[in-house]
C-alpha positions in Angstrom: -2.1 16.1 -5.5 -2.4 15.4 -9.4 -5.4 12.8 -9.0 -7.0 15.0 -6.0 -7.4 17.7 -9.2 -8.9 15.0 -11.0 -11.5 14.6 -8.4 -13.1 18.3 -8.3 -16.3 17.2 -8.7 -16.2 15.1 -5.4 -13.6 17.8 -3.6 -11.7 20.6 -3.5 -7.7 20.4 -1.6 -8.3 24.2 0.2 -4.5 24.1 1.7 -1.2 22.8 1.7 0.7 22.4 5.0 4.6 21.6 5.1 7.1 22.4 7.9 9.1 23.9 5.4 7.5 26.9 4.3 9.4 27.1 0.4 8.3 23.5 -0.7 4.9 24.1 1.0 4.5 27.3 -1.7 5.8 26.1 -4.6 3.6 22.7 -4.7 0.5 25.5 -4.2 1.7 27.0 -7.0 2.4 23.3 -8.9 -1.2 22.2 -8.3 -3.6 25.3 -7.4 -4.1 24.7 -4.0 -5.0 28.5 -2.5 -3.4 28.8 0.9 -0.5 27.4 2.7 0.9 26.5 6.3 3.6 25.5 7.9 1.9 24.4 11.5 -0.6 21.9 11.0 -2.9 22.9 14.5 -3.2 26.5 12.6 -4.4 25.2 9.1 -6.6 22.7 11.0 -8.2 25.6 13.2 -8.9 28.3 10.4 -9.7 25.8 7.2 -12.0 23.2 9.2 -11.5 21.0 6.2 -13.9 17.5 6.2 -11.1 15.3 5.8 -7.0 15.9 6.0 -4.7 13.7 3.9 -1.8 13.2 5.9 1.3 11.7 3.6 4.5 12.5 5.9 7.1 9.6 7.3 5.3 7.3 8.9 6.8 8.0 12.6 4.9 11.1 12.6 1.8 9.5 11.9 0.2 9.1 15.1 0.8 13.0 16.5 -0.8 14.1 13.2 -3.9 12.1 13.6 -4.6 12.9 16.6 -4.6 16.3 16.2 -7.0 15.7 12.8 -8.8 13.7 15.3 -9.1 16.8 17.7 -10.4 18.8 14.8 -13.2 16.8 13.9 -11.4 15.4 10.6 -11.5 12.5 9.1 -8.3 10.9 8.1 -6.2 9.8 5.0 -3.4 8.8 5.9 -0.7 7.2 3.8 1.3 4.1 4.6 3.5 2.6 6.2 0.6 3.5 8.8 3.0 3.5 11.6 6.2 2.0 12.8 5.1 -0.2 15.6 1.4 -1.7 15.5 1.2 -0.6 19.0 1.4 2.8 17.1 -1.2 1.6 14.7 -3.2 0.6 17.4 -3.0 4.0 18.8 -4.3 5.9 15.7 -6.8 3.8 15.1 -8.4 4.1 18.5 -7.9 8.1 18.4 -9.9 7.8 15.2 -12.6 5.9 17.0 -12.8 7.8 20.1 -13.3 11.4 18.2 -15.8 9.6 15.9 -14.2 10.6 12.8 -13.2 8.2 9.7 -10.1 6.9 9.0 -8.8 5.2 6.2 -5.0 3.7 5.5 -3.8 4.7 1.8 -2.9 1.8 0.8 -3.1 1.9 -3.0 -1.4 -1.5 -4.7 -4.8 -3.2 -4.4 -6.5 -1.0 -6.4 -3.9 -1.0 -9.3 -6.1 -2.3 -12.2 -4.6 -5.3 -12.5 -5.6 -6.5 -9.2 -8.9 -5.5 -9.9 -9.6 -7.3 -12.8 -7.5 -10.5 -11.6 -10.2 -10.6 -8.4 -13.3 -10.4 -10.0 -11.8 -12.9 -12.6 -11.1 -15.0 -9.8 -14.8 -14.3 -8.1 -15.8 -15.5 -11.1 -14.8 -18.9 -10.6 -12.4 -18.1 -14.1 -9.4 -20.8 -12.9 -11.7 -22.9 -10.2 -10.9 -22.8 -6.6 -7.1 -21.3 -5.7 -4.7 -23.6 -4.6 -1.3 -21.3 -4.8 -0.1 -18.1 -5.8 3.9 -16.8 -6.6 4.6 -13.3 -6.2 8.0 -12.0 -7.7 8.6 -8.3 -7.1 12.1 -7.1 -8.0 13.4 -3.5 -8.8 17.3 -2.7 -8.9 17.2 0.9 -6.7 18.9 -0.4 -3.9 22.2 -0.8 -5.9 22.4 2.5 -6.8 25.0 4.7 -5.5 23.5 6.0 -3.4 20.8 3.8 -3.0 17.0 4.9 -3.1 17.9 8.1 -4.7 13.9 9.1 -4.4 13.7 8.3 -1.1 16.6 8.3 0.5 16.4 8.0 4.0 15.1 4.4 3.1 18.5 3.7 3.7 18.4 4.2 7.5 15.5 2.0 8.0 16.5 -0.4 10.3 13.6 -2.7 8.7 12.9 -1.7 5.0 11.4 -4.2 2.4 8.6 -5.9 4.5 7.9 -2.5 6.2 7.8 -0.3 3.6 7.3 -2.4 0.3 5.6 -6.0 1.4 3.0 -4.9 3.2 1.8 -4.1 -0.6 1.7 -7.5 -1.3 0.7 -8.5 1.9 -2.4 -6.3 1.6 -3.1 -7.0 -1.6 -3.0 -11.0 -0.9 -5.3 -10.3 1.6 -8.0 -8.8 -0.9 -7.3 -11.6 -3.7 -7.1 -14.5 -1.6 -8.6 -13.6 2.0 -6.3 -13.3 5.5 -4.0 -16.2 5.8 -4.2 -17.6 9.1 0.0 -18.1 9.3 3.2 -17.1 7.9 6.7 -17.9 7.4 9.3 -15.4 6.8 13.0 -14.9 5.5 15.0 -11.8 4.8 18.7 -10.8 4.1 20.7 -7.3 3.9 22.5 -7.5 0.3 23.8 -4.0 -0.3 26.1 -3.6 3.2 25.6 0.1 3.0 21.9 0.6 4.7 20.6 -0.4 7.6 17.9 -2.9 6.8 16.9 -5.8 4.5 16.6 -5.6 1.1 15.9 -8.8 0.0 12.8 -11.0 1.7 10.5 -14.1 1.2 7.6 -14.5 2.9 4.9 -17.7 2.8 1.6 -17.3 3.5 -1.0 -20.3 4.8 -4.5 -20.5 4.8 -6.8 -23.2 6.6 -8.1 -24.9 3.3 -4.8 -25.4 2.3 -3.8 -22.6 -0.1 -0.1 -21.1 -0.2 1.3 -17.8 -1.5 4.9 -17.3 -2.2 5.7 -13.9 -2.0 9.7 -13.5 -3.0 11.3 -10.0 -3.5 14.4 -7.8 -3.5 15.5 -4.2 -4.2 18.9 -5.2 -5.4 17.5 -7.0 -8.6 16.9 -6.4 -12.3 13.3 -4.0 -13.4 10.7 -7.0 -14.4 9.7 -5.8 -17.7 9.2 -2.1 -18.2 8.6 -1.9 -14.3 5.2 -0.5 -14.5 3.4 -3.5 -12.0 6.8 -3.7 -10.3 5.9 -7.5 -9.7 5.1 -10.8 -11.4 2.0 -13.3 -10.2 1.0 -16.4 -11.1 -2.3 -17.9 -9.5 -2.9 -21.5 -10.2 -6.6 -22.9 -9.2 -8.1 -26.0 -9.3 -9.5 -25.4 -13.6 -6.6 -22.8 -15.2 -3.5 -20.5 -14.1 -4.1 -16.6 -14.4 -0.9 -14.3 -14.2 0.0 -10.9 -14.5 3.2 -10.2 -16.0 5.6 -7.0 -14.9 4.0 -5.1 -17.3 0.4 -5.3 -16.0 -0.7 -7.7 -18.8 -2.8 -10.6 -17.9 -2.5 -14.4 -19.1 -4.4 -17.4 -18.7 -5.0 -20.9 -19.1 -5.3 -24.5 -18.3 -2.1 -25.5 -19.6 -0.1 -22.9 -22.1 -1.1 -19.2 -21.0 -2.8 -16.7 -23.4 -2.6 -13.5 -23.1 -6.3 -11.8 -22.0 -7.8 -8.9 -24.7 -7.3 -6.2 -22.0 -5.0 -3.3 -21.7 -4.3 -1.3 -18.3 -5.1 2.0 -17.9 -1.9 3.9 -18.9 -3.0 7.5 -17.1 -2.0 8.1 -13.2 0.2 5.8 -11.1 0.6 2.2 -11.3 -3.0 1.1 -13.4 -4.4 4.8 -11.9 -4.5 3.2 -8.6 -4.0 6.2 -6.7 -7.3 7.9 -8.2 -9.4 4.9 -7.7 -8.5 4.8 -4.1 -8.6 8.9 -3.3 -12.2 8.3 -5.5 -13.1 5.7 -3.0 -12.0 7.2 -0.1 -14.3 10.6 -1.2 -17.2 8.1 -2.1 -17.4 6.5 1.1 -16.9 9.4 3.2 -20.0 11.2 1.0 -22.6 7.7 1.1 -21.7 6.3 4.8 -20.1 3.0 2.7 -17.2 1.3 4.9 -13.7 1.8 3.4 -12.1 -0.8 2.3 -8.7 -0.3 4.4 -10.2 1.3 7.4 -7.9 1.8 10.1 -9.4 -1.6 12.3 -9.2 -3.8 9.3 -5.9 -2.6 8.2 -4.6 -3.9 11.7 -4.1 -6.8 10.2 -1.7 -5.9 7.7 0.6 -4.5 10.1 0.6 -7.3 12.3 1.8 -9.3 9.1 4.4 -7.0 8.6 5.2 -7.2 12.5 5.0 -11.0 12.3 7.4 -11.6 9.3 10.2 -9.8 11.0 9.7 -12.2 14.2 9.4 -14.7 12.2 12.5 -14.4 10.6 14.1 -13.8 14.1 12.8 -16.7 15.5 13.3 -19.0 11.8 9.8 -20.2 13.2 6.2 -20.0 11.2 3.9 -18.4 13.1 0.0 -18.0 13.7 -1.7 -14.5 13.1 
C-alpha cells in the first residue's frame, strides 16, 4: 500500500476490504484510504473500481477473482496464484470470459538486480548463457515458532517450492526463457512443519543450458539478506553474478564488482513499486502484462511439476 501511495499520479486506492473491521480501519488510517468494508461484494457494488488488488491467502483467490470479474474490475492477484494448477486455470478463464485483464503480482522478477542482469544478458555481455546456479537461504524456518511473520506457513503441506521458489522459477523464465523439463528434490528439515523447507530444482533447455536452484529456509541469511539469494550465470565469454546484498559482479576469470548500486527504497530493490507501476501503465496503454494470468500458468505448472518430479524421482517434461 505504501507503493500504491507513491503511484497517485496514476491511480488511487479508494477502499479497503477486510473481514476483520478493526484491521480494515487500522489499515485505512495508516495509509490514508478513504473507505473500509468487511464484505467484498458490497465494496465492489458501491465503489465500482477500475481494478482490485487481491492480497489474501491463495485458497481465496478463485472466489475473489470471480467476484471481481462479475463486477468488471481488472485484477492484480498476489502469489501463490492458487493452491492448484486447476484453480489457477479457472481464475484465468474467469477473467477472460468476463473480458477483464488480470496480472499475477510476481514482483521478484522486478527486483532491480534481475532487471539489470537481464539488460546485460540481452546486450551479450557474457556471450551465450551456458549455466546458472541460484542459492537461496534464510533462517526463519529455524525460529521458535517457525515463520513468525507468516506462521500459517507451518501448516502448508507444500511450502518452499509453492510459496518461495515459484519466484525463482518465474525469474528463470524471465532471464533465460522457458525450460523444457525439470528435476526436483525436496526435504523437510524442521519436523514441526507440514511441508518441505529444503529443495533443489534443475531446469533444462533444448539448447543445453542448465539452471540449478538450491534453497533452504533452515540455513543462514546470505549477506544482509536484501536479495535473499546468490546467482551465478556462466556464459560463453564470461560470468555475471549477484551477491546476497544485491551487488553485481562480472568477468572472464576474476570477477570484478560492477559500478552499479541497487535501489535502497521500498521492497527488495523497489520491486513492488515497479510491479504495480507496470500494472497500471499497461492498463492505461493496453500493452500486455509481463505476468498476465495466461502466461503465468506456466510458472504454476513448474511448481506442480517440481512436486511430481520429487515424488516420482524423475525428470519431467514441461
